[in-house]
C-alpha positions as CSV (number, residue, x, y, z in Angstrom):
1,M,0.6,-132.5,84.9
2,K,-1.3,-131.9,87.5
3,L,-5.1,-133.6,87.5
4,C,-7.6,-133.0,90.1
5,L,-10.3,-135.4,89.7
6,V,-14.2,-134.6,91.2
7,S,-16.0,-137.0,92.2
8,G,-19.8,-135.1,92.3
9,T,-21.3,-136.4,95.5
10,T,-21.3,-136.3,98.7
11,A,-21.7,-139.5,99.3
12,A,-19.0,-142.1,101.5
13,V,-19.1,-144.7,99.1
14,S,-20.6,-144.6,95.4
15,G,-20.5,-146.1,91.9
16,C,-18.8,-142.3,91.1
17,H,-16.4,-142.1,93.5
18,R,-15.6,-146.2,92.2
19,L,-15.6,-144.5,88.5
20,S,-13.1,-141.5,90.1
21,A,-10.6,-144.5,91.9
22,L,-10.3,-146.1,88.3
23,I,-9.7,-143.2,86.5
24,R,-7.0,-141.6,89.1
25,D,-5.5,-145.4,89.2
26,R,-5.2,-144.7,85.5
27,A,-4.1,-141.7,85.2
28,E,-0.5,-141.9,85.6
29,G,-0.2,-144.1,82.6
30,A,-1.2,-140.8,80.4
31,G,1.2,-139.0,82.3
32,F,-0.7,-137.4,85.2
33,D,-0.1,-136.7,88.9
34,A,-3.7,-137.0,90.4
35,H,-5.1,-135.9,93.1
36,D,-8.9,-135.8,94.6
37,L,-10.6,-133.1,95.7
38,D,-11.4,-132.9,99.0
39,R,-15.1,-134.4,99.2
40,S,-16.6,-131.5,102.0
41,L,-15.7,-128.9,99.4
42,L,-19.5,-130.5,97.5
43,A,-21.0,-129.8,100.8
44,L,-20.7,-125.9,100.6
45,P,-23.6,-123.7,101.4
46,V,-26.2,-123.4,98.2
47,L,-24.6,-120.2,96.4
48,T,-26.7,-116.5,96.8
49,P,-26.6,-114.8,94.3
50,E,-25.8,-111.0,96.4
51,A,-22.6,-113.1,97.6
52,Y,-21.1,-114.1,94.5
53,V,-22.2,-110.6,93.3
54,S,-20.1,-108.7,96.0
55,G,-17.7,-110.7,96.3
56,E,-17.9,-111.9,99.7
57,L,-18.0,-115.7,98.7
58,F,-14.6,-115.8,97.4
59,E,-13.7,-114.6,101.4
60,D,-15.1,-117.8,102.5
61,P,-11.7,-119.8,103.0
62,R,-13.8,-123.4,101.9
63,V,-14.2,-121.7,98.2
64,R,-10.7,-120.0,97.9
65,R,-9.4,-123.5,98.4
66,L,-12.2,-124.7,95.9
67,L,-10.2,-121.9,93.4
68,K,-6.6,-123.3,94.1
69,E,-7.0,-126.7,93.4
70,T,-8.8,-125.8,90.0
71,A,-6.2,-123.5,89.6
72,D,-3.5,-125.1,90.2
73,A,-4.3,-128.7,87.9
74,D,-3.7,-129.1,84.6
75,A,-6.6,-130.6,83.9
76,V,-10.3,-131.6,85.6
77,V,-12.1,-134.3,85.8
78,L,-15.6,-133.7,86.8
79,A,-17.4,-137.1,87.9
80,T,-21.3,-137.4,88.3
81,P,-23.8,-139.9,89.2
82,V,-26.8,-139.3,87.1
83,Q,-29.6,-137.8,89.5
84,H,-32.8,-136.4,87.4
85,G,-31.2,-136.7,84.3
86,S,-28.5,-134.6,84.8
87,M,-26.1,-133.7,87.3
88,S,-25.8,-134.3,90.7
89,G,-27.2,-131.3,93.0
90,A,-23.7,-131.0,94.9
91,L,-21.3,-131.1,91.9
92,K,-23.5,-128.2,90.8
93,N,-23.8,-126.1,93.5
94,T,-20.1,-126.6,93.7
95,L,-19.4,-125.5,90.4
96,D,-22.0,-122.6,90.6
97,H,-18.9,-121.3,93.3
98,L,-16.5,-120.8,90.4
99,P,-16.3,-117.6,88.9
100,P,-16.8,-117.5,85.1
101,T,-12.5,-118.2,84.2
102,A,-12.0,-120.7,86.4
103,L,-11.9,-123.0,84.0
104,S,-10.4,-120.9,81.3
105,G,-7.8,-122.8,79.0
106,K,-8.1,-126.3,81.2
107,P,-9.0,-129.5,79.5
108,V,-11.8,-131.2,81.5
109,L,-12.9,-134.9,81.4
110,L,-16.3,-135.6,81.9
111,A,-17.6,-139.0,83.1
112,S,-21.0,-140.2,84.7
113,T,-22.8,-142.9,86.2
114,A,-26.2,-144.2,85.7
115,A,-28.2,-147.3,85.5
116,G,-28.2,-146.7,81.6
117,L,-25.8,-145.5,78.9
118,R,-28.4,-143.2,78.0
119,N,-28.7,-141.1,80.9
120,G,-24.9,-141.1,81.6
121,A,-24.5,-139.1,78.6
122,T,-27.2,-136.0,78.9
123,A,-25.5,-135.3,82.3
124,C,-22.4,-135.7,80.6
125,D,-23.8,-133.0,78.1
126,H,-24.8,-131.0,80.6
127,L,-21.1,-130.6,81.9
128,R,-20.4,-129.6,78.6
129,C,-22.4,-126.8,78.7
130,V,-21.3,-125.6,82.5
131,V,-17.1,-126.4,81.5
132,R,-18.0,-124.0,78.4
133,A,-19.9,-121.5,80.7
134,L,-16.5,-121.4,83.2
135,G,-13.7,-121.4,80.3
136,G,-13.2,-124.9,80.0
137,W,-12.5,-127.3,77.5
138,S,-13.9,-130.3,77.2
139,A,-11.9,-133.4,75.8
140,P,-14.3,-135.1,73.1
141,T,-14.1,-138.5,74.8
142,Q,-16.5,-138.8,77.5
143,I,-16.8,-142.0,80.1
144,V,-20.3,-143.2,81.4
145,A,-20.6,-145.9,82.8
146,E,-23.1,-148.3,84.1
147,R,-23.5,-149.5,87.5
148,S,-23.6,-152.6,87.2
149,E,-20.0,-152.0,85.4
150,L,-19.0,-150.5,88.6
151,V,-19.7,-154.0,91.2
152,R,-17.9,-156.2,89.0
153,S,-15.1,-157.8,90.5
154,A,-12.8,-156.9,87.7
155,P,-13.2,-153.7,85.6
156,D,-14.7,-154.5,82.3
157,S,-12.2,-154.3,79.6
158,A,-14.0,-151.5,77.8
159,L,-15.0,-149.1,80.3
160,L,-10.9,-149.3,81.1
161,T,-10.7,-148.4,77.0
162,R,-13.0,-145.4,77.7
163,I,-11.0,-144.3,80.5
164,D,-7.8,-144.8,79.0
165,T,-9.0,-143.0,75.6
166,G,-10.6,-139.8,77.6
167,L,-7.5,-139.9,79.5
168,A,-5.2,-139.7,76.5
169,E,-7.3,-137.1,75.0
170,L,-6.7,-134.6,77.7
171,A,-3.1,-135.1,78.1
172,Q,-2.7,-134.3,74.6
173,L,-5.2,-131.4,74.8
174,V,-2.7,-130.5,78.5
175,R,0.4,-130.3,76.2
176,A,-1.2,-128.4,73.0
177,F,-2.4,-125.9,75.2
178,R,1.1,-126.2,76.7
179,A,2.5,-125.1,73.4
180,T,-0.4,-122.5,72.7
181,S,0.5,-120.2,75.8
182,A,4.2,-120.4,74.9
183,T,4.1,-119.5,71.8
184,L,1.9,-116.6,72.5
185,V,3.9,-115.4,75.3
């Protein structure tokens, strides 16, 4: 199963990248072949409605690459640092460049990094709304990591358990969607 990890920050080093790396490292154990979305795709220009409506937006090679990477994946992980109580602007802008069906029938695991668990949960709630708007299916478990959990020399066992639970749910959703689509054909 192909897994596309989107670490929603343009920073070179961050807690969000550390969380994404932990998820990627554990994904193989859940049956995934994971890869990171190219970070440069999080630096797309601000979306203009005119380019979106006219279709000009989808002629941009970076947007086409974003579409291909999400289309080729069986599942997606969206990880974000919490910024002002929500997802990062870079991640939101990237997701805004996708057409309304970009995640249609795709399971998505949500993850966030924050100073506290409550703020991280809020960012995942906001992501859940965007995933639904793009036709995706959010896994029930969301992974919220406090920044303090990501600076330790060894990952916290509770965090690893949350990651493993989320990945197991994601794998179950991929298998269920495959079985459902096979019976509909």
